[in-house]
MOPAC internal coordinates of N, CA, C and O (Angstrom, degrees):
PM7 1SCF
backbone

  N    0.0000 0     0.00 0     0.00 0    0    0    0
  C    1.5710 1     0.00 0     0.00 0    1    0    0
  C    1.4986 1   100.74 1     0.00 0    2    1    0
  O    1.2310 1   115.31 1  -112.50 1    3    2    1
  N    1.2853 1   126.50 1    67.50 1    3    2    1
  C    1.3321 1   125.36 1   171.37 1    5    3    2
  C    1.4143 1   116.22 1   -93.36 1    6    5    3
  O    1.2310 1   119.60 1  -156.49 1    7    6    5
  N    1.4791 1   118.37 1    23.51 1    7    6    5
  C    1.4384 1   124.17 1   179.40 1    9    7    6
  C    1.5056 1   108.43 1   -84.69 1   10    9    7
  O    1.2310 1   118.12 1  -176.89 1   11   10    9
  N    1.3705 1   121.19 1     3.11 1   11   10    9
  C    1.4088 1   120.32 1  -167.15 1   13   11   10
  C    1.5270 1   110.64 1   -89.91 1   14   13   11
  O    1.2310 1   120.39 1   -80.41 1   15   14   13
  N    1.2437 1   116.85 1    99.59 1   15   14   13
  C    1.5230 1   124.61 1   173.20 1   17   15   14
  C    1.4946 1   112.98 1  -131.79 1   18   17   15
  O    1.2310 1   123.02 1  -144.54 1   19   18   17
  N    1.3111 1   111.82 1    35.46 1   19   18   17
  C    1.5664 1   113.49 1  -167.77 1   21   19   18
  C    1.5960 1   109.52 1   -89.20 1   22   21   19
  O    1.2310 1   124.44 1   -23.39 1   23   22   21
  N    1.1468 1   109.09 1   156.61 1   23   22   21
  C    1.5277 1   119.84 1   176.82 1   25   23   22
  C    1.4310 1   113.61 1  -126.33 1   26   25   23
  O    1.2310 1   119.87 1   -47.45 1   27   26   25
  N    1.2912 1   117.86 1   132.55 1   27   26   25
  C    1.3674 1   127.21 1  -170.06 1   29   27   26
  C    1.6407 1   102.64 1  -103.78 1   30   29   27
  O    1.2310 1   120.80 1   -43.89 1   31   30   29
  N    1.2475 1   116.08 1   136.11 1   31   30   29
  C    1.5438 1   122.03 1   172.03 1   33   31   30
  C    1.4839 1   115.12 1  -128.66 1   34   33   31
  O    1.2310 1   117.65 1   -41.72 1   35   34   33
  N    1.1546 1   122.08 1   138.28 1   35   34   33
  C    1.3925 1   122.30 1   174.62 1   37   35   34
  C    1.5240 1   113.05 1  -139.17 1   38   37   35
  O    1.2310 1   122.17 1   -41.52 1   39   38   37
  N    1.3096 1   113.45 1   138.48 1   39   38   37
  C    1.5216 1   124.02 1   175.81 1   41   39   38
  C    1.4859 1   106.44 1  -110.93 1   42   41   39
  O    1.2310 1   123.03 1     2.69 1   43   42   41
  N    1.2052 1   111.81 1  -177.31 1   43   42   41
  C    1.5528 1   112.11 1  -176.12 1   45   43   42
  C    1.5022 1   115.17 1   -66.77 1   46   45   43
  O    1.2310 1   120.44 1   159.19 1   47   46   45
  N    1.2762 1   116.77 1   -20.81 1   47   46   45
  C    1.5171 1   116.90 1   176.66 1   49   47   46
  C    1.4810 1   116.16 1  -123.42 1   50   49   47
  O    1.2310 1   117.39 1   177.49 1   51   50   49
  N    1.3842 1   122.58 1    -2.51 1   51   50   49
  C    1.3237 1   118.68 1  -175.21 1   53   51   50
  C    1.4716 1   109.74 1  -145.02 1   54   53   51
  O    1.2310 1   120.22 1   -48.18 1   55   54   53
  N    1.3396 1   117.18 1   131.82 1   55   54   53
  C    1.6067 1   121.32 1  -179.20 1   57   55   54
  C    1.6023 1   100.23 1  -111.90 1   58   57   55
  O    1.2310 1   121.57 1   -44.20 1   59   58   57
  N    1.3368 1   114.60 1   135.80 1   59   58   57
  C    1.4519 1   123.76 1   173.97 1   61   59   58
  C    1.5241 1   111.60 1  -139.08 1   62   61   59
  O    1.2310 1   121.13 1   -30.39 1   63   62   61
  N    1.3609 1   115.45 1   149.61 1   63   62   61
  C    1.3778 1   123.80 1   170.68 1   65   63   62
  C    1.5467 1   101.94 1  -101.24 1   66   65   63
  O    1.2310 1   121.70 1   -31.42 1   67   66   65
  N    1.3571 1   114.35 1   148.58 1   67   66   65
  C    1.3787 1   122.22 1   171.48 1   69   67   66
  C    1.5100 1   108.53 1  -123.69 1   70   69   67
  O    1.2310 1   122.25 1   -83.83 1   71   70   69
  N    1.4052 1   113.30 1    96.17 1   71   70   69
  C    1.3887 1   118.76 1  -174.91 1   73   71   70
  C    1.5970 1   111.11 1   -79.18 1   74   73   71
  O    1.2310 1   120.00 1   -31.51 1   75   74   73
  N    1.1611 1   117.60 1   148.49 1   75   74   73
  C    1.5637 1   116.06 1   170.82 1   77   75   74
  C    1.5087 1   107.61 1   -63.47 1   78   77   75
  O    1.2310 1   122.71 1   -19.43 1   79   78   77
  N    1.2706 1   112.41 1   160.57 1   79   78   77
  C    1.5121 1   118.67 1   171.46 1   81   79   78
  C    1.5023 1   116.06 1   -56.61 1   82   81   79
  O    1.2310 1   121.19 1   141.38 1   83   82   81
  N    1.2936 1   115.32 1   -38.62 1   83   82   81
  C    1.4452 1   116.92 1  -179.22 1   85   83   82
  C    1.4461 1   108.40 1   -69.65 1   86   85   83
  O    1.2310 1   118.78 1   142.34 1   87   86   85
  N    1.4297 1   119.94 1   -37.66 1   87   86   85
  C    1.4618 1   113.92 1  -179.67 1   89   87   86
  C    1.4537 1   115.32 1   -72.72 1   90   89   87
  O    1.2310 1   123.30 1   145.74 1   91   90   89
  N    1.4367 1   111.29 1   -34.26 1   91   90   89
  C    1.5603 1   114.31 1   177.78 1   93   91   90
  C    1.4776 1   106.09 1   -62.62 1   94   93   91
  O    1.2310 1   115.90 1   137.67 1   95   94   93
  N    1.2368 1   125.40 1   -42.33 1   95   94   93
  C    1.4058 1   127.64 1  -177.20 1   97   95   94
  C    1.5677 1   112.60 1   -60.93 1   98   97   95
  O    1.2310 1   122.14 1   136.55 1   99   98   97
  N    1.3715 1   113.50 1   -43.45 1   99   98   97
  C    1.3387 1   117.50 1   177.39 1  101   99   98
  C    1.5420 1   115.09 1   -68.65 1  102  101   99
  O    1.2310 1   119.76 1   151.81 1  103  102  101
  N    1.2966 1   118.05 1   -28.19 1  103  102  101
  C    1.4693 1   122.69 1   176.77 1  105  103  102
  C    1.3998 1   108.92 1   -72.65 1  106  105  103
  O    1.2310 1   119.82 1   124.64 1  107  106  105
  N    1.3303 1   117.96 1   -55.36 1  107  106  105
  C    1.3591 1   126.24 1   178.98 1  109  107  106
  C    1.6180 1   114.78 1   -54.82 1  110  109  107
  O    1.2310 1   121.59 1   139.24 1  111  110  109
  N    1.2851 1   114.56 1   -40.76 1  111  110  109
  C    1.3921 1   116.85 1   175.63 1  113  111  110
  C    1.6318 1   111.50 1   -66.40 1  114  113  111
  O    1.2310 1   120.52 1   137.95 1  115  114  113
  N    1.2227 1   116.61 1   -42.05 1  115  114  113
  C    1.5315 1   125.07 1   177.33 1  117  115  114
  C    1.4188 1   103.47 1   -62.67 1  118  117  115
  O    1.2310 1   114.09 1   129.89 1  119  118  117
  N    1.3197 1   128.79 1   -50.11 1  119  118  117
  C    1.4112 1   129.39 1  -176.55 1  121  119  118
  C    1.5106 1   113.76 1   -66.12 1  122  121  119
  O    1.2310 1   119.69 1   144.28 1  123  122  121
  N    1.4029 1   118.20 1   -35.72 1  123  122  121
  C    1.3845 1   123.02 1   175.24 1  125  123  122
  C    1.6717 1   113.19 1   -66.55 1  126  125  123
  O    1.2310 1   120.60 1   145.49 1  127  126  125
  N    1.3157 1   116.46 1   -34.51 1  127  126  125
  C    1.3619 1   117.04 1   168.65 1  129  127  126
  C    1.4498 1   118.64 1   -64.64 1  130  129  127
  O    1.2310 1   121.76 1   133.96 1  131  130  129
  N    1.4220 1   114.23 1   -46.04 1  131  130  129
  C    1.4835 1   119.93 1   174.92 1  133  131  130
  C    1.5043 1   113.85 1   -54.64 1  134  133  131
  O    1.2310 1   124.41 1   136.69 1  135  134  133
  N    1.4227 1   109.14 1   -43.31 1  135  134  133
  C    1.6077 1   115.22 1   176.92 1  137  135  134
  C    1.4316 1   109.50 1   -56.75 1  138  137  135
  O    1.2310 1   117.26 1   136.76 1  139  138  137
  N    1.3134 1   122.82 1   -43.24 1  139  138  137
  C    1.4434 1   132.39 1  -177.90 1  141  139  138
  C    1.5199 1   106.30 1   -62.27 1  142  141  139
  O    1.2310 1   121.07 1   134.92 1  143  142  141
  N    1.4037 1   115.56 1   -45.08 1  143  142  141
  C    1.4940 1   116.61 1  -174.36 1  145  143  142
  C    1.5772 1   108.60 1   -71.63 1  146  145  143
  O    1.2310 1   121.06 1   148.29 1  147  146  145
  N    1.2980 1   115.58 1   -31.71 1  147  146  145
  C    1.5159 1   117.18 1   177.76 1  149  147  146
  C    1.5409 1   107.81 1   -66.82 1  150  149  147
  O    1.2310 1   119.81 1   137.87 1  151  150  149
  N    1.3211 1   117.97 1   -42.13 1  151  150  149
  C    1.5222 1   116.93 1   177.01 1  153  151  150
  C    1.4290 1   110.81 1   -61.43 1  154  153  151
  O    1.2310 1   117.68 1   138.91 1  155  154  153
  N    1.3840 1   122.03 1   -41.09 1  155  154  153
  C    1.3431 1   129.12 1   173.59 1  157  155  154
  C    1.5652 1   113.61 1   -53.97 1  158  157  155
  O    1.2310 1   118.63 1   136.19 1  159  158  157
  N    1.2500 1   120.23 1   -43.81 1  159  158  157
  C    1.3666 1   125.39 1  -178.20 1  161  159  158
  C    1.5515 1   111.17 1   -72.89 1  162  161  159
  O    1.2310 1   121.13 1   149.15 1  163  162  161
  N    1.3165 1   115.44 1   -30.85 1  163  162  161
  C    1.4719 1   124.47 1   173.47 1  165  163  162
  C    1.5817 1   106.19 1   -65.86 1  166  165  163
  O    1.2310 1   119.93 1   134.40 1  167  166  165
  N    1.2292 1   117.74 1   -45.60 1  167  166  165
  C    1.4713 1   122.00 1  -177.84 1  169  167  166
  C    1.4910 1   108.75 1   -70.77 1  170  169  167
  O    1.2310 1   117.90 1   147.84 1  171  170  169
  N    1.3047 1   121.61 1   -32.16 1  171  170  169
  C    1.4285 1   124.24 1   173.32 1  173  171  170
  C    1.4843 1   116.39 1   -63.87 1  174  173  171
  O    1.2310 1   123.37 1   140.82 1  175  174  173
  N    1.2824 1   111.14 1   -39.18 1  175  174  173
  C    1.5015 1   118.04 1   173.20 1  177  175  174
  C    1.5492 1   117.20 1   -72.14 1  178  177  175
  O    1.2310 1   121.84 1   145.74 1  179  178  177
  N    1.2885 1   114.07 1   -34.26 1  179  178  177
  C    1.5875 1   122.35 1   168.98 1  181  179  178
  C    1.4697 1   106.91 1   -58.51 1  182  181  179
  O    1.2310 1   120.22 1   135.61 1  183  182  181
  N    1.3569 1   117.19 1   -44.39 1  183  182  181
  C    1.5134 1   118.85 1  -172.30 1  185  183  182
  C    1.4757 1   110.21 1   -85.49 1  186  185  183
  O    1.2310 1   117.83 1  -173.77 1  187  186  185
  N    1.3490 1   121.74 1     6.23 1  187  186  185
  C    1.4834 1   124.98 1   179.46 1  189  187  186
  C    1.5813 1   104.86 1    59.13 1  190  189  187
  O    1.2310 1   118.42 1  -129.03 1  191  190  189
  N    1.2700 1   120.62 1    50.97 1  191  190  189
  C    1.4013 1   126.99 1   169.08 1  193  191  190
  C    1.4526 1   112.76 1   -61.34 1  194  193  191
  O    1.2310 1   114.78 1   -32.20 1  195  194  193
  N    1.2131 1   127.50 1   147.80 1  195  194  193
  C    1.4367 1   131.75 1   174.52 1  197  195  194
  C    1.4858 1   110.22 1   -56.23 1  198  197  195
  O    1.2310 1   124.61 1   -46.93 1  199  198  197
  N    1.3094 1   108.76 1   133.07 1  199  198  197
  C    1.6522 1   115.12 1  -167.62 1  201  199  198
  C    1.5768 1   104.51 1   -55.59 1  202  201  199
  O    1.2310 1   119.91 1   127.21 1  203  202  201
  N    1.3060 1   117.77 1   -52.79 1  203  202  201
  C    1.5381 1   119.59 1  -175.95 1  205  203  202
  C    1.4727 1   111.73 1   -45.43 1  206  205  203
  O    1.2310 1   119.63 1   135.72 1  207  206  205
  N    1.2429 1   118.32 1   -44.28 1  207  206  205
  C    1.4477 1   122.16 1  -172.07 1  209  207  206
  C    1.5835 1   108.39 1   -73.77 1  210  209  207
  O    1.2310 1   119.59 1   147.61 1  211  210  209
  N    1.4049 1   118.39 1   -32.39 1  211  210  209
  C    1.3557 1   121.23 1   176.34 1  213  211  210
  C    1.5525 1   106.33 1   -67.66 1  214  213  211
  O    1.2310 1   120.80 1   135.39 1  215  214  213
  N    1.3153 1   116.07 1   -44.61 1  215  214  213
  C    1.5068 1   119.62 1  -174.30 1  217  215  214
  C    1.4806 1   111.30 1   -63.99 1  218  217  215
  O    1.2310 1   121.18 1   144.38 1  219  218  217
  N    1.3841 1   115.35 1   -35.62 1  219  218  217
  C    1.5636 1   118.46 1   177.75 1  221  219  218
  C    1.5503 1   106.62 1   -63.11 1  222  221  219
  O    1.2310 1   119.76 1   132.42 1  223  222  221
  N    1.3295 1   118.06 1   -47.58 1  223  222  221
  C    1.4061 1   119.86 1   177.05 1  225  223  222
  C    1.5692 1   114.72 1   -52.87 1  226  225  223
  O    1.2310 1   121.25 1   132.75 1  227  226  225
  N    1.4008 1   115.21 1   -47.25 1  227  226  225
  C    1.4625 1   122.12 1   175.74 1  229  227  226
  C    1.5711 1   106.97 1   -55.49 1  230  229  227
  O    1.2310 1   119.58 1   135.86 1  231  230  229
  N    1.2938 1   118.41 1   -44.14 1  231  230  229
  C    1.4660 1   121.38 1  -177.23 1  233  231  230
  C    1.5366 1   109.58 1   -64.05 1  234  233  231
  O    1.2310 1   118.31 1   144.09 1  235  234  233
  N    1.3179 1   120.83 1   -35.91 1  235  234  233
  C    1.4282 1   124.13 1   178.01 1  237  235  234
  C    1.4796 1   106.42 1   -70.06 1  238  237  235
  O    1.2310 1   117.00 1   137.15 1  239  238  237
  N    1.3195 1   123.31 1   -42.85 1  239  238  237
  C    1.5587 1   123.67 1   177.03 1  241  239  238
  C    1.4111 1   114.30 1   -54.51 1  242  241  239
  O    1.2310 1   123.08 1   132.97 1  243  242  241
  N    1.4257 1   111.69 1   -47.03 1  243  242  241
  C    1.4571 1   119.04 1  -178.57 1  245  243  242
  C    1.4922 1   109.55 1   -62.73 1  246  245  243
  O    1.2310 1   119.61 1   137.56 1  247  246  245
  N    1.2633 1   118.35 1   -42.44 1  247  246  245
  C    1.4455 1   118.20 1   174.18 1  249  247  246
  C    1.4322 1   118.27 1   -62.39 1  250  249  247
  O    1.2310 1   121.74 1   142.76 1  251  250  249
  N    1.2639 1   114.28 1   -37.24 1  251  250  249
  C    1.5961 1   117.96 1  -179.60 1  253  251  250
  C    1.5273 1   103.55 1   -70.99 1  254  253  251
  O    1.2310 1   117.66 1   137.40 1  255  254  253
  N    1.3478 1   122.07 1   -42.60 1  255  254  253
  C    1.6075 1   122.70 1   177.56 1  257  255  254
  C    1.5201 1   105.55 1   -56.80 1  258  257  255
  O    1.2310 1   119.51 1   134.31 1  259  258  257
  N    1.4056 1   118.55 1   -45.69 1  259  258  257
  C    1.4294 1   117.00 1  -176.33 1  261  259  258
  C    1.4799 1   109.38 1   -64.54 1  262  261  259
  O    1.2310 1   116.04 1   148.02 1  263  262  261
  N    1.3473 1   125.12 1   -31.98 1  263  262  261
  C    1.3912 1   124.27 1   174.65 1  265  263  262
  C    1.5943 1   113.28 1   -63.69 1  266  265  263
  O    1.2310 1   120.75 1   142.51 1  267  266  265
  N    1.2864 1   116.18 1   -37.49 1  267  266  265
  C    1.5500 1   117.38 1   176.64 1  269  267  266
  C    1.4399 1   107.55 1   -67.30 1  270  269  267
  O    1.2310 1   119.00 1   138.23 1  271  270  269
  N    1.3326 1   119.51 1   -41.77 1  271  270  269
  C    1.4827 1   126.39 1  -173.65 1  273  271  270
  C    1.6132 1   104.36 1   -65.25 1  274  273  271
  O    1.2310 1   119.01 1   135.51 1  275  274  273
  N    1.3038 1   119.49 1   -44.49 1  275  274  273
  C    1.4389 1   119.99 1   178.09 1  277  275  274
  C    1.5187 1   111.86 1   -61.41 1  278  277  275
  O    1.2310 1   122.55 1   132.20 1  279  278  277
  N    1.3330 1   112.71 1   -47.80 1  279  278  277
  C    1.5357 1   112.04 1   177.59 1  281  279  278
  C    1.4792 1   113.36 1   -59.29 1  282  281  279
  O    1.2310 1   116.94 1   133.21 1  283  282  281
  N    1.2239 1   123.42 1   -46.79 1  283  282  281
  C    1.4323 1   127.84 1   177.00 1  285  283  282
  C    1.4990 1   111.41 1   -55.79 1  286  285  283
  O    1.2310 1   122.42 1   131.41 1  287  286  285
  N    1.3267 1   112.97 1   -48.59 1  287  286  285
  C    1.5124 1   121.42 1   179.29 1  289  287  286
  C    1.6492 1   110.67 1   -59.49 1  290  289  287
  O    1.2310 1   121.89 1   143.42 1  291  290  289
  N    1.2287 1   114.00 1   -36.58 1  291  290  289
  C    1.4867 1   115.77 1  -178.97 1  293  291  290
  C    1.4875 1   112.06 1   -68.75 1  294  293  291
  O    1.2310 1   124.42 1   137.38 1  295  294  293
  N    1.3178 1   109.11 1   -42.62 1  295  294  293
  C    1.5389 1   116.64 1  -174.96 1  297  295  294
  C    1.5767 1   102.58 1   -74.46 1  298  297  295
  O    1.2310 1   116.96 1   143.02 1  299  298  297
  N    1.2215 1   123.39 1   -36.98 1  299  298  297
  C    1.6261 1   123.82 1   178.30 1  301  299  298
  C    1.4695 1   106.08 1   -63.62 1  302  301  299
  O    1.2310 1   116.60 1   139.72 1  303  302  301
  N    1.3511 1   124.06 1   -40.28 1  303  302  301
  C    1.3891 1   119.75 1  -173.09 1  305  303  302
  C    1.4336 1   110.38 1   -80.44 1  306  305  303
  O    1.2310 1   117.98 1   147.81 1  307  306  305
  N    1.2478 1   121.46 1   -32.19 1  307  306  305
  C    1.5811 1   125.27 1   179.32 1  309  307  306
  C    1.4784 1   112.25 1   -78.54 1  310  309  307
  O    1.2310 1   120.73 1   163.16 1  311  310  309
  N    1.3189 1   116.21 1   -16.84 1  311  310  309
  C    1.4574 1   118.61 1   176.92 1  313  311  310
  C    1.5735 1   116.16 1  -115.52 1  314  313  311
  O    1.2310 1   123.38 1   100.46 1  315  314  313
  N    1.3515 1   111.12 1   -79.54 1  315  314  313
  C    1.5045 1   116.77 1  -172.65 1  317  315  314
  C    1.6584 1   108.09 1   -53.39 1  318  317  315
  O    1.2310 1   120.26 1   121.86 1  319  318  317
  N    1.4537 1   117.12 1   -58.14 1  319  318  317
  C    1.3325 1   118.63 1  -179.56 1  321  319  318
  C    1.4144 1   121.30 1   -47.11 1  322  321  319
  O    1.2310 1   122.31 1   125.52 1  323  322  321
  N    1.5125 1   113.17 1   -54.48 1  323  322  321
  C    1.3212 1   122.18 1   177.16 1  325  323  322
  C    1.6139 1   112.44 1   -54.93 1  326  325  323
  O    1.2310 1   121.82 1   135.36 1  327  326  325
  N    1.2216 1   114.12 1   -44.64 1  327  326  325
  C    1.5249 1   119.69 1  -176.22 1  329  327  326
  C    1.5148 1   108.01 1   -64.44 1  330  329  327
  O    1.2310 1   120.47 1   137.87 1  331  330  329
  N    1.3518 1   116.71 1   -42.13 1  331  330  329
  C    1.5052 1   118.13 1  -175.97 1  333  331  330
  C    1.5175 1   110.43 1   -73.02 1  334  333  331
  O    1.2310 1   119.05 1   146.10 1  335  334  333
  N    1.4050 1   119.42 1   -33.90 1  335  334  333
  C    1.4498 1   121.42 1   177.50 1  337  335  334
  C    1.6031 1   104.67 1   -65.58 1  338  337  335
  O    1.2310 1   118.86 1   133.98 1  339  338  337
  N    1.2167 1   119.77 1   -46.02 1  339  338  337
  C    1.4817 1   121.76 1  -179.32 1  341  339  338
  C    1.4795 1   110.06 1   -63.30 1  342  341  339
  O    1.2310 1   117.03 1   149.83 1  343  342  341
  N    1.2683 1   123.26 1   -30.17 1  343  342  341
  C    1.4288 1   127.39 1   171.73 1  345  343  342
  C    1.5513 1   115.35 1   -73.97 1  346  345  343
  O    1.2310 1   121.02 1   174.99 1  347  346  345
  N    1.3583 1   115.66 1    -5.01 1  347  346  345
  C    1.3881 1   121.15 1  -177.18 1  349  347  346
  C    1.5892 1   115.83 1    85.95 1  350  349  347
  O    1.2310 1   121.30 1  -167.58 1  351  350  349
  N    1.3860 1   115.13 1    12.42 1  351  350  349
  C    1.4895 1   115.56 1  -175.06 1  353  351  350
  C    1.6094 1   105.02 1  -101.65 1  354  353  351
  O    1.2310 1   124.94 1  -103.82 1  355  354  353
  N    1.2992 1   108.11 1    76.18 1  355  354  353
  C    1.5405 1   115.55 1  -178.70 1  357  355  354
  C    1.4044 1   112.76 1   -71.42 1  358  357  355
  O    1.2310 1   116.91 1   174.95 1  359  358  357
  N    1.3109 1   123.48 1    -5.05 1  359  358  357
  C    1.4818 1   121.42 1   178.04 1  361  359  358
  C    1.5340 1   109.11 1   -72.59 1  362  361  359
  O    1.2310 1   119.69 1   170.89 1  363  362  361
  N    1.3822 1   118.19 1    -9.11 1  363  362  361
  C    1.5197 1   126.81 1   178.14 1  365  363  362
  C    1.6286 1   102.38 1   -60.04 1  366  365  363
  O    1.2310 1   121.32 1   140.81 1  367  366  365
  N    1.2671 1   115.07 1   -39.19 1  367  366  365
  C    1.5284 1   115.57 1  -176.02 1  369  367  366
  C    1.5630 1   110.78 1   -56.88 1  370  369  367
  O    1.2310 1   120.71 1   132.38 1  371  370  369
  N    1.4174 1   116.24 1   -47.62 1  371  370  369
  C    1.4012 1   122.00 1   176.57 1  373  371  370
  C    1.6355 1   110.31 1   -58.45 1  374  373  371
  O    1.2310 1   120.58 1   131.53 1  375  374  373
  N    1.2548 1   116.49 1   -48.47 1  375  374  373
  C    1.4138 1   123.54 1   175.26 1  377  375  374
  C    1.6438 1   110.85 1   -52.95 1  378  377  375
  O    1.2310 1   122.80 1   134.12 1  379  378  377
  N    1.2872 1   112.25 1   -45.88 1  379  378  377
  C    1.5149 1   117.20 1   179.79 1  381  379  378
  C    1.5301 1   110.07 1   -67.93 1  382  381  379
  O    1.2310 1   117.99 1   137.82 1  383  382  381
  N    1.2931 1   121.44 1   -42.18 1  383  382  381
  C    1.3746 1   120.84 1   177.31 1  385  383  382
  C    1.6251 1   116.39 1   -62.98 1  386  385  383
  O    1.2310 1   123.32 1   142.89 1  387  386  385
  N    1.1724 1   111.25 1   -37.11 1  387  386  385
  C    1.5423 1   117.36 1   168.19 1  389  387  386
  C    1.3521 1   116.52 1   -60.38 1  390  389  387
  O    1.2310 1   118.06 1   138.68 1  391  390  389
  N    1.2935 1   121.29 1   -41.32 1  391  390  389
  C    1.5198 1   130.85 1  -179.46 1  393  391  390
  C    1.6127 1   104.90 1   -72.44 1  394  393  391
  O    1.2310 1   119.71 1   136.41 1  395  394  393
  N    1.2501 1   118.15 1   -43.59 1  395  394  393
  C    1.5140 1   118.95 1   176.48 1  397  395  394
  C    1.3494 1   111.45 1   -60.12 1  398  397  395
  O    1.2310 1   120.23 1   132.34 1  399  398  397
  N    1.3670 1   117.17 1   -47.66 1  399  398  397
  C    1.5583 1   122.76 1   177.94 1  401  399  398
  C    1.4792 1   111.51 1   -51.01 1  402  401  399
  O    1.2310 1   120.43 1   135.12 1  403  402  401
  N    1.3879 1   116.79 1   -44.88 1  403  402  401
  C    1.4254 1   118.69 1  -177.24 1  405  403  402
  C    1.4341 1   112.03 1   -75.52 1  406  405  403
  O    1.2310 1   116.84 1   146.68 1  407  406  405
  N    1.2677 1   123.62 1   -33.32 1  407  406  405
  C    1.3747 1   124.15 1   167.84 1  409  407  406
  C    1.4584 1   118.65 1   -54.48 1  410  409  407
  O    1.2310 1   120.29 1   142.25 1  411  410  409
  N    1.4232 1   117.05 1   -37.75 1  411  410  409
  C    1.4596 1   124.11 1  -170.88 1  413  411  410
  C    1.6723 1   108.66 1   -91.27 1  414  413  411
  O    1.2310 1   121.65 1  -173.09 1  415  414  413
  N    1.2386 1   114.44 1     6.91 1  415  414  413
  C    1.5000 1   112.04 1   177.37 1  417  415  414
  C    1.4660 1   113.57 1   -76.70 1  418  417  415
  O    1.2310 1   120.10 1   180.00 1  419  418  417

C-alpha cells in the first residue's frame, strides 16, 4: 500500500483529506466494483438465487469494503493523525480509537 501520500487539512469549521490522484483512483475503482457487486446481489435476490450463494456474495462485499476502510485508515494514520499529534492535538487519538471501534463492529 505505497499509495499513501495524502495530506489532511483542517480549518476552524471544515476538515478535509486531500488524497493523491493515484489514491483517489484506487479508492474509486474499488468502490465502483463494490457498487457492481451490490447490484449483482440485488439481481440475485430478484432471481430467487439460492440463499447461500447470495450470502457468499455479501461476505465478499463486506471484505471488499473492509479493504477500502483499511486503505483509508492507513492513510489517515500516516498523515492526518501524525500531523495533528505533531501540532499538539492529542485528542486525535480518542477520535481515532472511536473510528477504529466503529470499523471493527
